[in-house]
N, C-alpha and C positions, 0 to 999 in steps of 0.2 A: 722434239719438234712439235709444232701444233698438227694434230690430225688434219690431214687433207681430205675431201670427198672430190677425187678427181672427175672430171665430166668425161672422161675416156682417154684412151691412148690412140694415136691415129698415125698415119703416114705424115712425113713431113717433106717439103719439096727439096728436091735434091742437094741445092746449095745449102739450105739449112740443115739438112742430115749431116752434111760433111762437117759444118760447124759443130753439130752436136757432137759428133764423134771425136774431133779435136779436143773439145772443152771436156769431156769424160777422160780422155787420155791425160790431160793435166790435172784432172780431180784425182785419178786413180793413184798417180804419182805424189800428190799431196797427201792422200790418204795413207800410203805406205809411210810416208816421212813422218806424220804426226803421230801415228797409232803405234807405229813399230810391229804390225801385223805381219808375220811370215809371208801370207798371201793376199793379195789385193787384186781385183779384177773388177771388170764394169762393161757396159755396152750402153749404146744409144739405141733409140726406136729404128727400127729397119722396116717397119712396116705395120699394117694394121694390128694391134693387139699383140704384137711381138718385139722383141729386142735380140739383137746380136752380140754377143760378148766378143769384145776385139782387142780390149787392153788388159794385159795380165803382168803381174810382178810376182815373183816369186814361184811359179808354178814349175812342176819337175817334169810334165808330160803336156802333150798337146790335146789333152782331152777336152778341155773347156774352150779353146781356141775356136772361134767361129760358132759355138753352140747357140741355137735360137731357142730363148726361153718365151712362151707364151703366157699371157695374161691368166692369172689363176693357178699355173702349174710350177710346182716346186716352191722353193723359199722366195725366189727373186719374183715369179709371178704372183705369189701372193702378196709381196709388197707392192707391187704394181697395182694390184685389184683393191687392197685397202688405201694405197696412198700413203702409207706411213711405214716406218721400219719394222722389220719382222727378223726375228733370231732364234737360232736353235743351239743346243749345247751338245748334242749326238744325232747329227743329221740322219743317219739311215735307220735310227731307232724312234724317230720323231713322229708323234701321230698326230700333229697340227699341220702337216703339209702334205700335199700328194709326192709320189715318188718317181715321177716322170724322168728324172735326171739322175737317179742313182748310180749308173753305170760310170758316167763322166765324172762326178763327183767322188765315187769310189775309186776309179782309177788315180785319181789326185790325192785320195787319202785325206779329204776334208771331213772334219767332225763337226766344230764348233764354227758356225757360219752367222755372220749379220748382212742383211740385204737392206740397202736404204735406197728409196725411190727418188728421183730427181723430178721435182713437180713444178711446173711454171704456169702459174695462172690457171690452176686446178686440170692440168694436162700432165701425164706422165711422159717425161722425155728420156729417161734412161734408169739405170740402176747401179750403185755402187756396191760392192762386196767387199767384205775382210773376213779371213778365215784362220783358224788354227787346225793342225792335225791331231790334236789332242781334244777329248771330249771334256772341256772345260767351260765354266759359264763366263761369258765375256764380261769383263768390267765396265761397269756404269761409264768410267773415264772412256774407255774405247768406243762404247757406242756413242757417246756423246761426241766425241771427235768426229766420227764417222757421219755424223747427223750435221756438225757443223760445217764439214767439208760440202756437203751436199748443198746446205744452203747457201754457201758462198757460191756456188756453182749457179744455182736456182737464180741468184741475183744478177751474176753475170747474163745468164741468158734472158733475164726479163729486160735488162737495159737494152741489149741488142735487139729485141723484139719489139718493144715499144718504140724505140728510136725509129726503127723502120716503118711503122704504123704512122708515126707522126710525119714522117717524110712524105709518105704516100698521101697523106690528108693535105699537107701544105704545098707540096711540090710534085703534083699528079705526072709532070712530064719527065722527072728524073727519077730513074730506077734506084732502087734499094743497092743494088751492087755498085753502081756508080757512086752513091754517096757514101757508102762503106769504104770504097777506095779513098774518096777524099779525107775522110777519118783517119785511115791507116797513115796517107801521106802525112797528114798533120802531125800524128803521133811520131812518125820517123823523124820529121823535121826537127822536132823538139828534142828527140834524142840525139840527133846529130849535133844540135847546137851544144850540148854538156859534153861532146868529143872534140870541140873545137878550143884550142888554147889562146887564140887571139880573141880578146875580150869583145873589142868593136864588131867583130864577124859574129861572134856569139850573140851580142845584142841585135844584130840585124836578122839572124836567124828567129831569135825569140819574137821579135816584132813581126816579122813575116808570119809566122804561125799565128799571132794573134789577128793578123789582116785577114787569113784563111778562115779562123774561126768566126769572126765578126760578120763575114760575107754569108754565112748560113742565117744570119737575123732577118726576119722579115721587114722590121722597121727598127733599123738601129738607133737606140736612144742615148741620151745624156747623162744616164743615172750611173753613179760611179760602181766599177766591179769590185767585186769582193777580193781581197787583198791575199791572193793564194801566192805562195812561194813557186819560184821556177819548178823548184822539185815536185811540189805539190801537184801542180798542174802536169807536169810530164807523167806522172803516176795516175793521174785521174784520166789523161788521154789514152791510155793503154787500157784502163778499166773500161772506158766508153766504147772500145772497139771490141769487148767481151774477154779481155784477157785477165786470167786468174792473177792473183799476187805473185806467183812463182814464176808465171809468163812474164809478166811487167817487170820483175825483178832479173830476170835474164836479160831481157832486152834493155834494160837501163844499166845493167851491171851493178845492181844492187843486191843486198839481202832481201829475202822475202819479209823478215821482220821490220826491216827499215822501210820498205814499201807499204807495209800495213800501218806503221806508224805515220807516213805522210799521209795516206788514205784518212786515217782517223782525223788527222789535223785539218784537211782540206773538208771533210763533213762537218766538222765542228764549225769552221768558218762560213761554210754554205746553210749553216742551221739545218743540217740533214742528218737523218737518223739511219740511212740506209746508202748503198752504193748507188742505187737507181736513183734515188732522191738528189744524191750529191751532183752525178751526171746531169741530170734534168735541170738543176739549178744553174750548174757551170754554162749549160747550152743557153739558157734563157738570158744569162749575162754577157753572152758573146765570148765567152773563153773557151768554148769547144764548138767545133762544126756540128 
């Protein structure tokens, strides 16, 4: 991961903070699945310069559940302050971190730990952790996988945040919450179409979703739309409302690997290099609300 220089960590509005918690929950599950680490946990920012650990997989005690980690303290606090990953192979003996949280970490028996901050637009939004109960160096593959999960989450949160800002600029009278509801309905409409066996009805639902998407254009034009397949657009519609690949897969009844393949194909057709660019390009083309 490229080194970040975060402008700081701060409190999020209540609704945004809830969204971050849900996104971190999905990322923790993805991290557990992709790395195979026995213990994975994480949390979103819960106030000024602090996060609360709320999502845990593989723990044997409740020592870490609800733990508040402050910027600069412990391994996670160090990762928050630096804006980049930090890891130790023997937590209680490490001289590179403060030991404010030795008791809860010790109760859980964790020794080798990696902490990866979630940084969106130079602001820390949370931290993902992976851990072993043995004093072993974490393999580069494991650290790299943790970083990739964090990057995916950063993209998801950036999509959501920039879309809200664009909405505020172009439609001052429409609240972000209302527009998010429109996007959620659009995604559900497309998912519903795939569950319908009757082909004419399926086509009507798909056309209705395109009308809903085009209604968000300030000046609908006659330029040809990129030729996305129905499934590519289904996946992109859930990415646009902040879903991870795993969440989109669950809602569409697909495998996460299949969702990733559709997303790559959509990005290629939209001449985009990131999820954010793909969503933005689809919205400009009137394919997404």
